[in-house]
Each structure stands twice: as C-alpha cells, then as structure tokens.
C-alpha positions as CSV (number, residue, x, y, z in Angstrom):
1,M,-0.1,-0.1,0.3
2,S,1.6,3.2,-1.0
3,P,0.3,7.0,0.0
4,A,-2.7,8.7,-2.2
5,D,-1.6,10.7,-4.8
6,Q,-2.5,14.5,-4.0
7,Q,-4.9,14.9,-6.7
8,V,-7.0,12.0,-5.3
9,M,-6.4,13.5,-1.5
10,D,-7.5,17.1,-3.2
11,A,-10.6,15.5,-4.7
12,A,-11.6,13.6,-1.3
13,V,-11.1,16.7,0.6
14,S,-13.1,19.0,-1.4
15,A,-15.9,16.4,-1.7
16,S,-16.0,16.0,1.7
17,A,-19.5,17.4,4.2
18,L,-17.0,18.8,6.3
19,N,-15.2,20.8,3.9
20,V,-17.9,23.5,4.2
21,K,-17.0,24.3,7.9
22,Y,-12.8,23.1,8.3
23,A,-11.9,24.7,4.9
24,E,-11.3,28.0,6.1
25,A,-7.8,28.3,8.6
26,L,-8.5,30.2,11.5
27,D,-5.7,32.1,13.4
28,R,-7.0,32.1,17.2
29,D,-5.5,34.3,19.9
30,S,-3.3,32.6,21.9
31,A,-3.5,32.5,25.8
32,H,-0.3,34.4,26.1
33,E,-1.9,36.8,23.6
34,M,-5.2,37.3,25.8
35,L,-3.2,37.7,29.0
36,A,-0.6,40.5,27.0
37,R,-3.9,42.0,26.1
38,K,-5.5,42.4,29.6
39,L,-1.8,43.3,31.3
40,E,-2.1,46.1,29.0
41,A,-5.4,47.5,29.7
42,P,-6.5,49.5,32.6
43,Q,-7.7,48.0,35.7
44,K,-10.7,48.9,37.1
45,I,-11.6,46.7,39.7
46,P,-15.4,47.6,40.9
47,Y,-15.3,47.4,44.9
48,P,-19.0,46.7,46.7
49,K,-20.1,49.6,48.2
50,R,-20.2,49.1,52.0
51,S,-23.8,49.6,53.5
52,A,-24.7,51.0,56.9
53,P,-24.1,48.1,59.2
54,V,-27.5,46.8,60.9
55,P,-27.7,47.6,64.3
56,Q,-28.4,45.0,66.6
57,E,-30.7,45.1,69.6
58,Q,-28.6,45.2,72.7
59,G,-29.6,43.4,75.5
60,S,-32.4,41.1,73.5
61,V,-33.4,38.1,75.6
62,V,-32.5,36.0,73.1
63,H,-29.1,36.9,72.3
64,D,-28.4,37.2,76.0
65,I,-29.4,33.3,76.3
66,L,-27.9,31.9,73.5
67,T,-24.7,33.8,73.9
68,S,-24.6,32.7,77.7
69,P,-21.8,30.4,78.9
70,V,-24.7,28.2,80.4
71,A,-26.3,27.8,76.7
72,K,-23.1,26.8,75.1
73,D,-22.2,24.1,77.6
74,L,-26.3,22.8,77.4
75,A,-25.8,22.4,73.5
76,R,-22.6,20.8,74.0
77,T,-24.0,18.2,76.0
78,A,-27.1,17.5,74.1
79,V,-24.8,17.0,70.8
80,R,-22.4,15.0,72.5
81,E,-25.1,12.4,73.8
82,I,-27.0,12.4,70.8
83,L,-23.5,11.3,68.9
84,R,-23.2,9.1,71.4
85,G,-26.1,7.4,71.1
86,A,-25.9,7.6,67.0
87,F,-22.5,5.7,67.1
88,G,-23.4,3.2,70.2
89,T,-21.2,4.9,72.6
90,A,-23.1,5.9,75.2
91,R,-22.2,6.0,78.6
92,R,-22.5,2.4,80.7
93,R,-24.5,2.8,83.7
C-alpha cells in the first residue's frame, strides 16, 4: 500500500461534507496574547459599596440566652449525647 496521490487527496477533501466548516484556516488568539492584552488594559476593579451596619438590639433576651455560657454548655452536652447514641458509645451505667 502506498500513499495516495495529491490529486486524489484534494478531490476527497473537497468532496467532504466537513469541507464547508473546516476549509477556512482560523488564527485564534493564544492564551499568552489574551493575557498580554489584559495586562495592557487599565485595571478597573469594582469594589462593593459598604452599607451601614445593621444595628443589633442591645440586651435582647434571646441574644443573651444564646450567648450565655450555660446555653453553650447545654448545647455541647446535648450534641455529645446524641452522637454517642447514634454511634453506640453511650455511657454505661
């Protein structure tokens, strides 16, 4: 078997249905070219505008309860006992 003649190859390529789409050669930008353009362009970074902080109610009963050390200890103990029950490592009595 030998290579096909150039005339046969050209005829096969031009008769192909893909010839319409792929016949024209494209010269796309490389990543290096894109990055070089970005570096040349002036950088304009939009910073979000800061809004006024939402004032929290000072001395809220719910806030005081949830931030108290007793509530934190209670929550920690409840989570620990739930996990011990789920994994079967409950305390033996």
